[in-house]
ZAFIKE-587490 format. One record per residue (C-alpha): y, z, x. Coordinates in steps of 0.5 Angstrom, whole numbers. Example, Ala and Ser with C-alpha at 12.3 -4.5 7.8 and 13.67 -1.06 7.14 Angstrom:
PT     y     z     x
PT    -9    16    25
PT    -2    14    27
This chain:
PT     y     z     x
PT   -32   -54    20
PT   -36   -48    17
PT   -42   -51    13
PT   -47   -47     8
PT   -54   -47     9
PT   -59   -45     4
PT   -66   -43     7
PT   -70   -45     1
PT   -69   -48    -5
PT   -71   -44   -11
PT   -77   -45   -15
PT   -78   -48   -22
PT   -83   -46   -27
PT   -84   -48   -34
PT   -90   -47   -38
PT   -91   -49   -46
PT   -98   -46   -48
PT   -97   -49   -55
PT   -92   -55   -55
PT   -89   -60   -51
PT   -84   -60   -45
PT   -78   -64   -45
PT   -72   -64   -39
PT   -67   -67   -36
PT   -66   -68   -28
PT   -70   -62   -24
PT   -67   -61   -17
PT   -69   -55   -12
PT   -66   -56    -5
PT   -60   -60    -4
PT   -59   -67    -5
PT   -53   -67     0
PT   -48   -67    -5
PT   -43   -64    -2
PT   -45   -66     5
PT   -44   -59     8
PT   -49   -55     3
PT   -56   -56     6
PT   -63   -54     4
PT   -68   -53    10
PT   -74   -52     5
PT   -75   -55    -2
PT   -77   -50    -7
PT   -83   -51   -12
PT   -83   -55   -18
PT   -89   -53   -23
PT   -89   -56   -31
PT   -95   -54   -35
PT   -96   -56   -42
PT  -101   -56   -47
PT   -97   -62   -50
PT   -93   -68   -47
PT   -88   -67   -41
PT   -82   -71   -41
PT   -77   -71   -35
PT   -71   -74   -32
PT   -71   -75   -24
PT   -75   -69   -21
PT   -73   -67   -13
PT   -75   -62    -9
PT   -72   -64    -2
PT   -71   -60     4
PT   -68   -62    11
PT   -74   -59    14
PT   -80   -59     9
PT   -80   -62     2
PT   -83   -58    -4
PT   -89   -59    -8
PT   -89   -62   -15
PT   -94   -61   -20
PT   -94   -63   -27
PT  -100   -61   -32
PT  -100   -64   -39
PT  -105   -64   -45
PT  -102   -70   -47
PT   -98   -75   -43
PT   -93   -75   -37
PT   -87   -79   -37
PT   -82   -78   -32
PT   -76   -81   -28
PT   -76   -81   -20
PT   -80   -76   -16
PT   -78   -74    -9
PT   -81   -69    -5
PT   -78   -72     2
PT   -78   -67     8
PT   -76   -69    15
PT   -82   -65    18
PT   -86   -65    12
PT   -86   -68     5
PT   -88   -64    -1
PT   -95   -66    -4
PT   -94   -69   -11
PT   -99   -68   -17
PT   -99   -70   -24
PT  -105   -69   -28
PT  -105   -71   -36
PT  -110   -72   -41
PT  -106   -78   -44
PT  -103   -83   -39
PT   -98   -82   -34
PT   -91   -86   -33
PT   -86   -87   -28
PT   -80   -92   -27
PT   -84   -98   -26
PT   -78  -102   -22
PT   -76   -99   -15
PT   -78   -93   -12
PT   -82   -88   -17
PT   -85   -83   -12
PT   -82   -82    -5
PT   -85   -77     0
PT   -83   -79     6
PT   -83   -75    13
PT   -79   -78    19
PT   -82   -73    24
PT   -88   -70    20
PT   -93   -72    14
PT   -92   -76     8
PT   -93   -73     1
PT  -100   -73    -1
PT  -100   -76    -8
PT  -105   -75   -14
PT  -105   -78   -21
PT  -110   -77   -26
PT  -111   -78   -33
PT  -117   -77   -38
PT  -114   -83   -42
PT  -109   -88   -43
PT  -106   -91   -37
PT  -103   -90   -31
PT   -96   -94   -30
PT   -92   -93   -24
PT   -87   -96   -19
PT   -87   -96   -12
PT   -90   -90    -8
PT   -87   -89    -1
PT   -90   -83     3
PT   -89   -85    10
PT   -89   -81    16
PT   -92   -79    23
PT   -98   -79    19
PT   -98   -82    12
PT   -99   -79     6
PT  -106   -80     2
PT  -105   -83    -5
PT  -111   -81   -10
PT  -110   -84   -17
PT  -116   -83   -22
PT  -116   -86   -29
PT  -122   -84   -33
PT  -121   -88   -39
PT  -116   -94   -38
PT  -112   -98   -33
PT  -108   -97   -27
PT  -101  -101   -25
PT   -97  -100   -19
PT   -92  -103   -15
PT   -92  -102    -8
PT   -96   -97    -5
PT   -94   -95     2
PT   -97   -90     6
PT   -94   -92    13
PT   -87   -94    16
PT   -87  -102    17
PT   -85  -101    24
PT   -78  -105    24
PT   -74   -99    26
PT   -76   -95    33
PT   -74   -88    30
PT   -79   -89    24
PT   -86   -89    26
PT   -93   -88    23
PT   -99   -86    28
PT  -104   -86    22
PT  -103   -89    16
PT  -105   -85    10
PT  -111   -87     5
PT  -110   -90    -1
PT  -116   -89    -7
PT  -115   -92   -14
PT  -121   -91   -19
PT  -120   -93   -26
PT  -125   -95   -32
PT  -120  -100   -34
PT  -116  -105   -30
PT  -112  -104   -23
PT  -106  -108   -22
PT  -102  -107   -15
PT   -97  -110   -11
PT   -96  -109    -3
PT  -101  -104     0
PT   -99  -102     7
PT  -103   -96    10
PT  -102   -99    18
PT  -102   -94    24
PT   -99   -94    31
PT  -106   -91    32
PT  -110   -92    26
PT  -110   -95    20
PT  -111   -92    13
PT  -117   -94     9
PT  -116   -97     2
PT  -121   -96    -4
PT  -120   -99   -11
PT  -126   -98   -16
PT  -125  -101   -23
PT  -129  -102   -29
PT  -125  -108   -31
PT  -121  -112   -26
PT  -117  -112   -20
PT  -111  -116   -18
PT  -107  -115   -12
PT  -104  -122   -12
PT   -97  -119   -12
PT   -97  -117    -5
PT  -101  -116     1
PT  -106  -111     3
PT  -105  -108    10
PT  -109  -103    14
PT  -108  -105    21
PT  -108  -100    26
PT  -106  -100    34
PT  -113   -97    35
PT  -117   -98    29
PT  -116  -101    23
PT  -118   -98    16
PT  -123  -100    12
PT  -122  -104     5
PT  -126  -103    -1
PT  -125  -107    -7
PT  -130  -106   -13
PT  -129  -108   -20
PT  -134  -110   -26
PT  -130  -116   -28
PT  -125  -121   -24
PT  -122  -119   -17
PT  -116  -123   -15
PT  -113  -121    -8
PT  -107  -123    -3
PT  -102  -127    -7
PT   -96  -127    -1
PT   -99  -126     6
PT  -106  -124     8
PT  -111  -118     8
PT  -110  -115    15
PT  -115  -110    18
PT  -114  -112    25
PT  -115  -107    30
PT  -111  -108    37
PT  -114  -103    42
PT  -121  -101    39
PT  -124  -104    32
PT  -122  -107    26
PT  -124  -104    19
PT  -129  -107    15
PT  -127  -111     9
PT  -132  -110     3
PT  -130  -114    -4
PT  -135  -113   -10
PT  -135  -116   -17
PT  -139  -116   -23
PT  -136  -123   -25
PT  -131  -128   -20
PT  -127  -126   -14
PT  -121  -130   -12
PT  -118  -129    -5
PT  -115  -136    -4
PT  -108  -134    -5
PT  -108  -132     2
PT  -112  -131     9
PT  -117  -125    10
PT  -116  -122    17
PT  -120  -117    20
PT  -119  -119    28
PT  -119  -114    33
PT  -115  -115    40
PT  -120  -111    44
PT  -125  -108    40
PT  -130  -111    35
PT  -128  -115    29
PT  -129  -112    22
PT  -134  -115    18
PT  -133  -118    12
PT  -137  -118     6
PT  -136  -121    -1
PT  -141  -121    -7
PT  -140  -124   -14
PT  -144  -123   -20
PT  -140  -130   -22
PT  -137  -134   -17
PT  -133  -134   -10
PT  -126  -137    -9
PT  -124  -136    -2
PT  -119  -139     4
PT  -119  -138    11
PT  -122  -132    14
PT  -121  -129    21
PT  -126  -123    24
PT  -126  -125    31
PT  -125  -121    37
PT  -121  -123    43
PT  -124  -118    48
PT  -127  -121    54
PT  -133  -117    54
PT  -139  -121    51
PT  -142  -114    49
PT  -136  -113    44
PT  -137  -118    37
PT  -133  -121    32
PT  -134  -119    25
PT  -140  -121    21
PT  -138  -126    15
PT  -143  -126     9
PT  -141  -129     2
PT  -145  -128    -4
PT  -145  -131   -11
PT  -149  -131   -17
PT  -146  -138   -18
PT  -142  -142   -13
PT  -137  -141    -7
PT  -131  -145    -7
PT  -128  -145     0
PT  -123  -148     4
PT  -119  -147    11
PT  -122  -144    17
PT  -127  -139    17
PT  -128  -136    24
PT  -131  -131    28
PT  -135  -130    35
PT  -141  -127    37
PT  -143  -126    30
PT  -146  -130    24
PT  -143  -133    18
PT  -147  -134    12
PT  -146  -137     5
PT  -151  -135     0
PT  -150  -139    -6
PT  -148  -147    -7
PT  -141  -148    -3
PT  -136  -153    -6
PT  -130  -155    -2
PT  -124  -154    -5
PT  -120  -158     1
PT  -122  -159     8
PT  -126  -153    11
PT  -128  -151    18
PT  -133  -146    20
PT  -133  -144    27
PT  -136  -139    31
PT  -134  -138    38
PT  -139  -136    43
PT  -146  -134    40
PT  -147  -133    33
PT  -150  -138    27
PT  -148  -141    21
PT  -152  -141    15
PT  -151  -145     9
PT  -157  -142     5
PT  -156  -147    -1
PT  -152  -154    -2
PT  -145  -156     0
PT  -141  -161    -4
PT  -134  -163    -5
PT  -130  -170    -3
PT  -127  -166     3
PT  -129  -166    10
PT  -133  -160    13
PT  -133  -158    21
PT  -138  -154    23
PT  -138  -151    30
PT  -143  -146    33
PT  -141  -146    40
PT  -147  -143    43
PT  -151  -142    36
PT  -154  -146    31
PT  -153  -149    24
PT  -158  -148    18
PT  -157  -152    11
PT  -162  -149     5
PT  -160  -155     1
PT  -157  -162     0
PT  -150  -163     3
PT  -146  -168    -1
PT  -152  -169    -6
PT  -148  -168   -12
PT  -141  -170   -10
PT  -141  -173    -3
PT  -137  -170     2
PT  -131  -174     6
PT  -134  -173    12
PT  -138  -168    16
PT  -138  -166    24
PT  -143  -161    26
PT  -142  -159    33
PT  -148  -156    35
PT  -156  -157    34
PT  -159  -156    27
PT  -166  -153    29
PT  -172  -152    26
PT  -170  -152    19
PT  -175  -151    14
PT  -172  -155     8
PT  -170  -163     8
PT  -164  -164    12
PT  -160  -169     7
PT  -153  -171     8
PT  -149  -175     4
PT  -141  -177     6
PT  -136  -183     4
PT  -134  -183    11
PT  -137  -181    18
PT  -143  -176    20
PT  -143  -173    26
PT  -148  -168    29
PT  -152  -166    35
PT  -160  -165    35
PT  -163  -164    28
PT  -170  -161    27
PT  -173  -161    20
PT  -181  -162    19
PT  -179  -163    12
PT  -175  -169    14
PT  -168  -172    15
PT  -164  -176    11
PT  -157  -178    13
PT  -152  -183     8
PT  -145  -185    10
PT  -142  -190     5
PT  -137  -193     9
PT  -137  -189    16
PT  -142  -189    22
PT  -147  -184    23
PT  -147  -181    30
PT  -152  -176    32
PT  -157  -173    38
PT  -164  -173    37
PT  -167  -173    30
PT  -174  -169    30
PT  -178  -169    24
PT  -185  -167    27
PT  -190  -163    24
PT  -197  -160    26
PT  -199  -163    19
PT  -196  -169    16
PT  -189  -172    20
PT  -183  -172    15
PT  -179  -178    14
PT  -172  -180    17
PT  -168  -185    14
PT  -161  -186    16
PT  -156  -191    12
PT  -149  -192    15
PT  -143  -197    12
PT  -142  -198    19
PT  -145  -196    26
PT  -151  -192    27
PT  -152  -189    34
PT  -157  -183    35
PT  -162  -181    40
PT  -169  -180    40
PT  -172  -181    33
PT  -179  -177    32
PT  -184  -176    26
PT  -190  -176    30
PT  -196  -171    27
PT  -203  -169    28
PT  -204  -171    21
PT  -200  -178    19
PT  -193  -180    22
PT  -187  -180    18
PT  -183  -186    16
PT  -177  -188    19
PT  -171  -193    16
PT  -165  -195    19
PT  -160  -199    15
PT  -153  -201    17
PT  -147  -206    17
PT  -145  -205    24
PT  -149  -204    30
PT  -155  -200    31
PT  -157  -196    37
PT  -162  -191    38
PT  -167  -188    43
PT  -174  -188    43
PT  -178  -188    36
PT  -184  -185    35
PT  -188  -185    29
PT  -195  -184    32
PT  -200  -180    29
PT  -207  -177    30
PT  -208  -180    23
PT  -204  -186    20
PT  -198  -188    24
PT  -191  -188    20
PT  -188  -195    19
PT  -181  -197    22
PT  -176  -201    18
PT  -169  -203    21
PT  -164  -207    18
PT  -157  -209    20
PT  -154  -213    15
PT  -148  -215    19
PT  -148  -223    21
PT  -146  -220    28
PT  -150  -214    28
PT  -155  -212    34
PT  -160  -207    34
PT  -162  -203    40
PT  -169  -199    40
PT  -171  -196    47
PT  -178  -197    45
PT  -182  -196    39
PT  -189  -192    38
PT  -192  -193    32
PT  -200  -192    34
PT  -205  -188    31
PT  -208  -184    37
PT  -214  -182    33
PT  -218  -186    28
PT  -212  -188    23
PT  -208  -195    22
PT  -202  -196    26
PT  -196  -197    23
PT  -192  -203    21
PT  -185  -205    24
PT  -180  -209    21
PT  -173  -211    24
PT  -168  -215    22
PT  -161  -216    24
PT  -156  -222    24
PT  -156  -223    32
PT  -160  -220    37
PT  -165  -214    38
PT  -166  -210    45
PT  -172  -206    47
PT  -170  -204    54
PT  -176  -199    56
PT  -183  -199    55
PT  -189  -194    55
PT  -197  -194    56
PT  -200  -195    50
PT  -207  -192    48
PT  -210  -199    51
PT  -207  -198    57
PT  -202  -204    55
PT  -195  -203    58
PT  -191  -204    51
PT  -184  -204    48
PT  -187  -204    41
PT  -194  -202    40
PT  -197  -201    33
PT  -205  -200    35
PT  -210  -197    31
PT  -217  -195    31
PT  -220  -200    35
PT  -221  -206    31
PT  -218  -212    29
PT  -215  -210    22
PT  -213  -203    24
PT  -207  -205    28
PT  -200  -205    24
PT  -196  -211    23
PT  -190  -213    27
PT  -184  -217    24
PT  -178  -218    28
PT  -172  -223    25
PT  -167  -224    30
PT  -161  -229    30
PT  -162  -233    36
PT  -162  -239    32
PT  -166  -243    36
PT  -160  -243    42
PT  -162  -236    45
PT  -169  -234    46
PT  -173  -228    44
PT  -176  -226    51
PT  -182  -221    51
PT  -181  -218    58
PT  -173  -219    59
PT  -169  -214    54
PT  -162  -216    57
PT  -160  -220    51
PT  -165  -221    46
PT  -172  -219    47
PT  -177  -213    50
PT  -178  -210    57
PT  -185  -209    55
PT  -191  -212    51
PT  -191  -213    44
PT  -198  -211    41
PT  -202  -209    35
PT  -209  -208    39
PT  -213  -210    44
PT  -219  -213    40
PT  -217  -220    41
PT  -212  -223    46
PT  -208  -226    40
PT  -206  -218    38
PT  -201  -218    44
PT  -195  -222    47
PT  -195  -220    54
PT  -188  -221    58
PT  -185  -227    60
PT  -186  -231    54
PT  -180  -233    51
PT  -179  -236    44
PT  -173  -240    41
PT  -176  -241    35
PT  -180  -238    30
PT  -187  -236    33
PT  -193  -233    29
PT  -200  -231    31
PT  -205  -226    30
PT  -206  -229    22
PT  -198  -228    22
PT  -199  -220    23
PT  -194  -221    29
PT  -188  -225    27
PT  -182  -227    31
PT  -177  -230    26
PT  -171  -234    28
PT  -171  -241    26
PT  -176  -246    25
PT  -177  -251    31
PT  -174  -258    31
PT  -179  -263    29
PT  -178  -270    32
PT  -178  -275    27
PT  -184  -280    27
PT  -182  -286    32
PT  -180  -293    28
PT  -186  -297    26
PT  -187  -303    30
PT  -188  -309    25
PT  -194  -314    26
PT  -192  -322    28
PT  -191  -326    22
PT  -196  -331    21
PT  -194  -338    23
PT  -194  -343    17
PT  -198  -350    18
PT  -196  -356    14
PT  -202  -359    10
PT  -203  -366    11
PT  -202  -370     5
PT  -209  -373     3
PT  -211  -380     4
PT  -210  -384    -2
PT  -217  -387    -5
PT  -215  -395    -6
PT  -216  -397   -13
PT  -219  -403   -15
PT  -215  -409   -16
PT  -216  -416   -19
PT  -213  -423   -17
PT  -211  -429   -21
PT  -218  -431   -22
PT  -220  -425   -25
PT  -224  -422   -19
PT  -223  -415   -16
PT  -221  -413   -10
PT  -218  -407    -5
PT  -212  -406    -2
PT  -215  -408     4
PT  -216  -415     2
PT  -209  -416     3
PT  -209  -414    10
PT  -208  -420    14
PT  -214  -421    19
PT  -214  -425    25
PT  -219  -429    26
PT  -222  -430    33
PT  -225  -436    35
């Protein structure tokens, strides 16, 4: 078989200095029909018109190299498909217009692939009108670059692919081409692929209007280094409709991601991934003049060396940040620079070192998990203050927070150590509170600490002591309360301690309570109430040398000590024992001073019933003592009644038959004695 071979296709050059150019199909080189004709190098195609340019398909094909294609119009450009494919190198494609550029919008509109060389560089620019093109494919060993500019209008594209997808071993891209879109109007695209076996290409969008890439994936992944991605718009930005934004670097560094909008940013349609296998993870910076809505973000590095860090994640908004999913990095920081609203459950994780910063409030009826493995957590505003969270789990310390820590949830609050000189307030409507130590100490006045739980409270030591006045402590629960040492002491006036267990079967355990004024102030008041028993299993030496479990001593004097009131559920059956905390009682003394012995209850005193002393300033309240009924009165003997004898009648005078008077005695016979 004999084949024909054409070394180079002819050139096509059409110029209209005072009008339009309208053509059908333009072909230089050979399209493979019939197959025995081949062109090694495609010819040059140049069209130049002062008016509009309208063409059919344009092809400059070569077995080796595609030829260059250039169209320049003083009006608009409207073409069929454009193809400058070449095996060793694709030809460059340039379309320049004054009033818009349009190609077919379905399927491949511009092709400039090169299996063994460089893909086409494609430049589209217009002074006005819109750029509206379909898919652009310029893959190669080195992908071609895409540069689209609209000085006064919109850019709308299909897929922009500057690299092969890696599905075929015969088609590889070492270095992805760059994608640069710049428009004063809106930018709307589908998939953007600039991946490379070695390095990914950079992707840069700048819009005077909005940016919308929700129809596809933005991908600048590199085998060594990922490419950088920058999206900037005057109004809204919406990204990632199908999969993810990928800038991952495998062997070296991932690219950085920057999204900046004068209005709102929404990336919830897919995750953002700037992770790196062995290099640095890419930084993620999202800045909105309005609100930000985001889902999962991953900028980790999997490199074992601690000197290699994941990307820094910084999300800023003038209004609010709506977040959900998992946001993670390592050996770097995550910062939310606006009020955060949970759109669903949110997990914020930093493996190894790095800090998590919420610089404002957090709200929403979902669960928040915060894990800075070896770092810290900071909250700049209330958590759940406007809309309570479902639950919160903070898996490391919140240290030295200058703002008050205020967390409100429907269910559980779980945290480690929390420190805030401004105070700590934890409220769980239906769940429990479990934390490490709570510290609101201050060189001035101590902050207040208030815990309220729908079930149990289990925390470490609680400290509101200060060089000024001590802070208040309130514990309120419906289950059990179990805390470590409570210290509200102060150089000035000590703070008060109130602990209420609202369950009829609930207990309260506090290791010890120090509510002393260590200077010239007044001791704090301690009030404890529970349905069952109170235990204070430890003791300390107070300012008066008393080994006490509870001390509210103040400046020496009867009136400067605080009050101690303990209401327990011993019910006269289980005693409250000062000196035995095994069931219901304290290990050490209960004292409010040493000016008078009545101010202290020393160990080895037990009270089944309510006990009060020191003018009721120390009260252990249970039930009143049982008062024995008074003995029955013994009746006095009844008087003996003696019958009074009838009086002897006085004889009345009588008269006899002769009219002489006589007495009854006259009728008594007499016996004469002779």
